[in-house]
N, C-alpha and C positions, 0 to 999 in steps of 0.2 A: 483568575479573571474570566477565562473562557467558560468555566463551569457556571459562573454567575450569569453570564450573558445567555447561556443555553436555558437556564431555569426561567429567566424572565421571558424569553421568547416562547417557551412552552406554555406559560401561564396566559400569555396574550392570545395565542392562536388556538389553544385548546384542541378540540377535536380535529381540526384541519391538520395540525402537526402530527397527531397520532396516526393519521392515515396517509401521510406524505409519501411513505415508502411501501405502502400496501401493494403486494404483488411482486415486489422486487426481492431478489436473493443476493446477499452480499457475502463474499468470502473475507474472513479476517485471519491474518497471518501472525499477528503480534502475540507476544507472551506477556510482557509487562503491560499493565493497565488494560489488558484485553477485556476484562469484565466491564470496565467503564464504557469502552467503545461498543461492545456487544449490547449492553443495556440501552445505550442511547439509540442505536439503530433499531432495536426491537421496539422501543417506545414509539418509534415513528412508523411501525408497522412492517418492517423488513423481516424476512426470514434470514437467519445468519448461519453460515457454515464456518465453524471455527477449527482451524488447523494450525496450531502454533508451530512455526517453522523452526525457530531457535529459541533457546532460553539462556539465561545468564547463569554461569557456574558460580557457586558460592566462593567468595574470595578467600575465606578462611582455609580453603583447600589448596590455595595457590601461594606457596612460599615465595614465588618469584616477585610478588608485589612487595613483600617485606625486604627482600634483597635489593630491589630497585630503590626502595625508600632509603636504605642504608647508603647506597651509592649516591643518591641525590644529596643527602645531608653532608656526606664527606666531600662532594664536589663543589658545594656552595655555588650553584649555577648563577649565571648572569641573567638568564631569561628562563621563564617557564611558560609553556603554551598549554592552555586548558581547553580541551575540545568538547567536553560534555559536563553538564551539571551533575548527572548521576555518577560519572566517573570521579569527579572531584570529591563529592561527598563520600563515596566508598573508599577512596584513597585515604582521606583523613580518618575515616572510621577504622580502617585496617591499621594505620599508624598508631592511633590511640590504643587499640587493643594490644599492640606489640610494645607499648611503652615508648613510642617514638613520636607521639603527637606534638609535644612542645617543641622538640628539635625540628620537626618538619615545618611547623608553623613559623618558627624563627627563620628557617632557611628560605621559605617562600616569601616571607616579608621583605627579605633583603634583595629579592630578584625582581626583575621587571616582568610583570604578568600580562600576557595577551590571552584574550578569551574569544571563543567561537560562538558569538551570539549572546542574546540577553539572558537566556537560562543559565549558561555557564558563568556569565557575569554575576548573576544573582547568587549562585553557589559560592563564588569567590568572596563576594562581599559579606555573605552570611557567615563566612569563616573569619571575618575580621581582616580580610586582605583587600588590596586595591589593585585594579588593573590599569594598564597604560594604553591599551588599544583593544579594539573589538572588531570582529568580522561581522558586519551587519547582515550579510546574506547567509551567514551560518555555514560557510564552507571552509574546509581546511586550506584549500588552495588560496583563497583570498586572504586568510589569516597569515599564511606564510609570505604572501606578497607584501603585507603590511610590515611584518617583522623585517624582511629584507630591505624594504624601502627605508624604514627608520634607521637601519644599520648601514645605510649607504651601499647596500648590495653585498657586503662582506661581513662574515662573522668570525674571522680569524682570531684564534686565541680565546674565544668565548665558549662557555659551556651552556648548552640549551637542554632543558628537560622538557619532555613532551608527554602529556597524559593522553594516552591513546584510548579510542573507543573500540567497540567490538569489530569494526571494519577498518583495517589499517590502510591508509592511502600512502603506499610506499613511495610513490612519486614525490610526495611532499617531504618525506624523510630524506630522500636523496638530494632534494634541492637544498635542504639545510646543511647536509654534509658537504655538498659541492661548494657551498658558500664558506666553508672552513670551520663550521661549528663542530665542537665535541658534543655528540648527541647522546643523551640518556633518555630511554623510553620507559614509561610506566603504564602497565595495563591493569587497572583495578578490577576489571571484569572481562570475562571471555565468553564467547558464544559456543554453545554445544547443542546437539540435537536433543530435543525433549523425548520422553517416552511417548509411545502411541504414534509411531510413524505411519500407521495405516490411515490416520486422519489426513496426513499430508498427501498420501496417494489418492485418497478420496477427493481432496480439493483439486488436485491436478486433473483427475478424471472428469470432474464437474466442469472445469474450465474448458477442457478439450471438447466436451460434449455441448458446450454453449449453454450450460444449465445455470450459470451465474451471470449477473448483470455487471458486477464490478468486484474486484479484489483489492482490499486495502493493505498497504504496507507502512510500517512505522520504523523500519530500519533497513539499511542497504544490505547487511548480511543476510537478512531474510529473503531478499530478492535473489541473491546469489545462491543461497541454499535451495530455493525453489527450483531455479534453473538447473542446478546440479542434480537434484533428484529426478527432474524430468529427463535429463540426459541418461541417468541410470536406468530409467524405465523405458527408454527408447522413444519418448514422445516429445522431445524438446521442440522439434520443428512444428509439430501439431499444436503444442501449447502456445508458441509464438503466433501461429496463424490465428488461433482463437482469440488471443489478446488483440491482434490487429483488426480483426473483422467483427467480433461479436461481444467480447467481454472487456469492459473498460478496466483500467488500473488507476489507483489513487494512492499518492504518496504524501506523507506528512510534511515533507520539505525537499529541497533540491538535492541534499546528500542522499536521501533515500531514493529519489527519482533517478539519480545518475545511472545506475546499472540498468534500469528500465529503458532510459533513453539510449544508452549504448547498444541495446538490443533492437533499436529502431521503433520503440513504442513511444506513445505520447501520453504519459500519465497526467491525471488531474493533480495539480499541486496548489494548495491554498496560498494566498498572499501572506498570511501569518502562519508560521510553521508551528502550529499547536493542534492538539487533539480536537479541541472544540471547533477550530476552523476547518479541520478535515471533515468532521461530521457534517458541518453545515454545507460544505462544498459537495459532498456526496449526495446529501439530501436534495440540494438545489438542482444539481445536474441530472439526477435520475428523475425527479418529479417534473422538471421542466423540459428536458431534452428527450427523455426516453418514453414519455407518455404520448401516444399517438392516436389520432382519431380519424375515422373515415365514414362518410355517409353512404349507407348501402340500402338496398331494397328491404332488408330486414330491420332497418333502423340504424342509428349511429353505433359504430363499432369502436371500442376503445381498447387498445393494447397497453397494458401496464405491467412490465416485467414478465413474470411467469403467468399472469392471469389476463383474462379478457372479459369484456362486458358487451352484450348486444342489447340495445335498447334499454340500457340501465340494469339489466340482469347479469350478475356475475356468472362466469362459466369457466370451469377449470378443465382443460383438455390434457390428455396424456402427452408426454414429451414428443412422441413421433407425430401425433396429430397436430400439436402446436407448431412444430417445425414446418409442416406443410402449410398450415394456415398463415404463418408469418410470411412465407414466400409469396403466397397469393396476395396478402395484405400489402406487402412492400411494392408489389407491381401496381397497386392503385387502380385496379380494374383492367389493366392490360393482360393479355394472354401470357401465361407462363408455360413454356414448351414442356411437353411430356418428358423429354429427356432430362430437363433440369429438375423437375419434381421427382422423377424416378431415382436420381442419384441421391436424393435426400432420404429415400425410403430404403434403398438396398444398394449394396456395393456392386451388385450385378446389373443394376439399372433395369430390372425386369418390369415389363409393362403390366403383367398380371399383378405383381406385388403393388404397383402404383394404383391400379384400379381398386384393389381391395382396401388399400389405405385411404383412398378418397371416399369410398363408400362408408368406411368407419367414421371418417371425419364428418361426413354429412349427417350420419346418424346421431352424432354428438351435438349437433347444432339445433337450435329451436326451429330453424327453417333450412332444411337441406338444400332448397333451391337457391340459397345464397351463392352456392358454388355452381357455376355454369360450365358444362362441357362444350368445348369448341372442337368439333369433329376433326380428327386427324392432326390437330395442332396441340391442344393442351387444355388447360382450365383457367378460369378467371373468376374473380368476385363480381357480383352484380352490384355496381356502385351507382349512386345517384349523382347526376350532373356530369 
């Protein structure tokens, strides 16, 4: 459904949509469906840095899934909790391949099924099964709330099978056990690091340097893996500072957003937890919130992500020069102290390094006098009004 909406939108707005993200640089961490996300962003004019943080291990290499299926069939569970559509489909596929498909289908048909969101419900119904309850906010915590409420708070003597996704919320498993349930877990897929870890390091370096406008996430384990890698590289604090100050984060839904929020970040989360909605939210937020304009003596200046335009002429500055220009632009014509600008240029805060950097910046502009020197104080942009 989201794809159809996106296609109609593109045909309506045409060229405007294809330039909506022009000048912006987006980090993509997903592995599954990454191509769809990247193509949609690039069609809108964005530059994409793709670094798949985690990938899904082939289930045919995991005999544990088949063992758990045998346990499920033998236990004849009273309840089954389905957390993801992909996990449900893969579980049934593995069971079929192992000759257990009919027995698993019969077992699940006799159980009360609870699903985490409409996608999981769709997978259950596509398998010819029916659910008795749904978590509309697509969180495992709310789903467990529903299960316990329906059971009157206790699950003594009942067997519960829970299909896990790549990121296990162990708190919810403990809640079910504490309520007296005999718990069986099934993990149809697991998360592993993909090959090409250098791309992940490049993504982290780009975030720390403020060279991205937003990083998108489609799974909570990807967030955890990114943070873990940053810890290993010794830049975790720097990464979080960049996310708080300069680089936005966007999550496909609240489950994915949870570890970002736990780190003190405020990710963009669409109202509808779908890829199409995530793409629209990123496009809207970048094009509306991140495009800024200022009237100057050289004409109107527009900052759009990594690029800028002066009097309608696009100008691409080197990263160091752009960092200086942004600081002056953000001041809106007020004087930016030399000490502040010097720290952007060099860790030693050298005055000479700052003067050289400002001279290079002036030489890159169509009108070098746009940057005014305020003796013994700093620099400012010459603005109008």
